[in-house]
Steps between C-alpha positions, in 0.01 A plus 500: 500500500683329786311176431619503136858540619456211745357273229786588266755435775346166592491389136863598454595306813308188400730220382486415132344166415766230504597357162340154493762391244807627686639145547451432128705808416804327653422174317298307760215275388155440647464137608130416548409228753867441573658195656829644633637155590457363147551844338183460296211727408162443341575813294810715454479858373760756404489850357694686230520878523553701180660845492171648375321381817328198350494187715467140379401214728636157407318226691539123497196324648447133583196378306513132592681315779556157352662496260606863550373738232579872517395810310724807460348835403636852454252783558520877548424641845490845657507636853170661605441633850741250658370203298650306211237504223472351156267322265445129547650393168798335336342157454523519120880522517556291812781247500387159624754263655466132588739375770711812453529480121314731265257304286470549122274784385253260337449328836475830691214641291221274635629540857488880467147475360393289798657750743331793327165321512538422871581866575187611316392859547793588726738520202574861413372630833721719720657322795657707777705347781606658827754339731489495880770362725412218739813389688746350251227473237304740286128483431390587147151651494335520159227706339347432159366819339500658847306220671678308777572138404617314812497177297781639284723604793804303611807492722849568373862568587748717316803285415831586333515381138823323593335298781403216265123496551300313234134449415406153622202330670 
């Protein structure tokens, strides 16, 4: 009986898992592979939090360096055991921009098709990301359907939305 009480006491004293999106809740953005001097990122992600608990991730990703081409997607995510998880999707509705200007829908369709083809079987799979601090940076560690994918991990910084960071090569 005493051991049950000890286990219950230890569980109650254990700290709750930190909210991996706490900075996003105050409006900060995730800047992937940041260059703080130039205020650029290879990808920039933000989150919208609905009153019903739903979370949307809006991400702008650099697809091509020269000339710069970006893709912006909005996808649902959820918090699971300290990770940010969601399906790898949103390509069908992605906005494609060339040198910072959204391209016409007719031009975006074949680009989206090419992206979808290059992503192959990973589309629709569940991606979960955990974040670990490393000095001033964060390390994003990724799993795909529960399997570690070091090739999908990256470094990032949380930056204020007002800091002027942009997605650039």
